[in-house]
N, C-alpha and C positions, 0 to 999 in steps of 0.2 A: 544663531543656530541653537538649539535645542542641544543639553550637554550630552545626552545619549547620541547625538547626530553626531557630534565630534568624537565621541570614543568610539563610535562604529567607522569613521573617515580613518581614524588615527591605528584602529585594531587590524582592520581589515588591510586597508592602505598601505601600512607601513610595518607594524609587528608581523603578521603573518608571514607578508614577503620576506622579510629581514630573517624570521625565526626557521624559514624554509630552505631558503641561500647558507645560512650557518649548518643546519639540518643537513645538506647535499654530502659534506665531508664524509659520513659514517657511510655513505651507500658507496660513493668512491674507494673505501677501504676494503679490499679485499680479504684482510685479515679478520675484519669484524662479518659474525654470521648475521646474515639478514634475519628480520622478524619471522617470526611465523606465519605463513600466508593467513590461515583462515584467522588467527586471532587477529592479523592487520586489517583484514577486512573486518571483521567485528567492531575493532577500536575506532576505524575511520568512520564508521556505521555512525556509532555513538556521537563521536566529534562532530559528525555533521548535523545529526539531529539538532544538537545542542546550539551550535551556531547558527541554524535554521532559525530556533526558535528565538534566539538573540537579535536578528535580523527581521523579524514579525513584530518582536516589542519595539524596537526602535522605528521599525515602518508606521505603526501605530501611534506613538509618542509623537511622531514630525508630521504625523497626516501625508503619509505616502498610501497611496492607492495600490498596492503589488496585486491587487486582485480584479484590477479594472479588464474591462470587455469591451471590444467593437466588432460587432458580428459583421457589420457593412466591409471592414478590411480585412476579416478572417481567409478568405479566399487568397487575396494577393500576398497575406503572411503565411500561408501552408506552402503556397507556390516559391516562395522566397527560401523556407525553411527546407522543403526538399531539395531543391537547387543546392542548400548548403550541405546539406548532408549526404547528397551524392557527391559533391565536389570533394567534402573532406575525407570520406572512406576511399575514394580513388585515388587522392594522393596520399592517403597515409598505407594502403594495403603493401605495397613493395617495401616501404619502410618499416612497417610491422614486421615481415618476414626477414627484414636484414638485420634488423635488432635480436630476432631469437636466433637468427645463424651465427652471429658473434658472441652470442650469450652473454648480452649486455646484462649486467648486476641488476640492475632495478627492475627490469623487465618482468623478474620470476614473480613481482607482487602485481602485477597485473593480469596473471593467466592461471586463472580459476584450474582445477584440474580434475574435478569430481562435482559430483550432483549438489553437495554441500557446500563447497566454494562456489559453485556458479548460483546458487540461491543466494548466498551474500552479497556475490558479486552484483545480482541483480537489484538487490535492495540499495547496496553503496551507489550503483549507478541512478537509480531513483532519486535518494536522498540528494547526490552530489547536482543531477540535474536540476531539480526544484530547489534545492538550496541556494546553490552556488546562482542560480538567474535573478532568484529574488534578493540575494546578498549582492552582484555586481551590476547586474545589469537594469536592477529595481532600485535599492537603497542606495547605495554608494553611488550611481550615475546620478540621480535626483539630488541629492545631497549636495554633489559636485557642480550641478549646472549653476546653480544662484551665487557661488563662489568665484566659477571660471567665467562666468558669463556667454558660455557655450554649450550647447548640448555635445557636440564634434570633439570638443577639447574634453570634455568631461568622459565621455565613451572612449576617448584615446587614455587617457589618466587611468581608467578602471581596466582597459585591455593590458596596459603594461602591469598594473599591482598583479591581476588575474593569471597573467603568464608566471612572473615571478613567484607565484603561490604556488605552482608547478615546478619549481625550478628542479625538484629531487629529481625529475627525468634528465635533466641535463638541461644547457643553455639552448640547444638547436629545440628542442621539445618544447621548452618555454616560448622563444621567440614564435614557436607554430600555433602555440595555443595560445597566445597575446593575440595573432591573427584571426583564428577563429572566434576569439571574444568580439574582436570588432563585427564579424559575420553575425555570432546572435545577435548583437545590438542591431544591425541592420533588419534581421528580422522582427526585433521590438516594435523598431520603428515603422516597418511593413503592416505588422498584425495590428498595432495599438494595443499589446498586451504581451504577457510574460508566457503566457502559454505554449505557444507555438515555439518559442525557443528552448522552455523546458522540453517538450516533447522531443526536440530535435537532442540536444543535449543528451538527454536519458537514453535514445536510441543509438547515438554514436558511440558514448560509453558503452553499452550493453555489445556492440557490434566489435569494439576494439577488446574487450575484454575476452568476449567468445572467440575472435579471432587468434590473440594470444595463446591461448591456450588449444587450440587446435595447432596451431604452427607449433607450440612445445613439444605436443604429443608426436607429430610428425616428424620433427626436426629432431625428437628425443633429447630437448633441453628438461632436463630432472632436476628436481629440488639440490639433488647431491653433487651436480656438477659443479666445478669451479669456476662461477660467472665472472666475467669480464668485468673493469673499470668500465663506466659509460663514458662516450666521448666529452 
């Protein structure tokens, strides 16, 4: 394996999940103030951009075509993607509301409250949808297939690391995100490309953020409120 491929596997498959799990502590500690939301969006966008560039460099060095496109499979891929988006939103809508009602601490970082924050959330959503699909469903999966000898096993390992990379939201959310990751992988398999999964991922993230923002206004979850620790 090319050295940069090995670095990519270790960094995204192990290092990031471990760091996120460790960082979870500061979000559970109600005595610690949460980061400024706008600055959090801005720093997240910058980090996602850097990580996406890294994944693109690794893809080029390891001859992984993350821009492949199969027009013949696009209709099936779009149908699978639309079904995944609908199921994900239907499943998560009551859970979004419950999290805001309970004043779950970390939710504050996902609820843009004004036009500026919504613009930055849109950028974060696009960068996450594009970059994370390139990283996990594109590069990581293709690097793991020859190691595991199985596309399915590679997809499962990537789903686990992807879920853990979102562990800051809590273990239940990380588990759900891991399942979503398998859904994104199914979209990639059905469409023969990453583009449909990117589209679904971006749409879901935008929907989640706007829903959180609206629920925050409706239910009176203000930044000054003492948020509860996530379960």
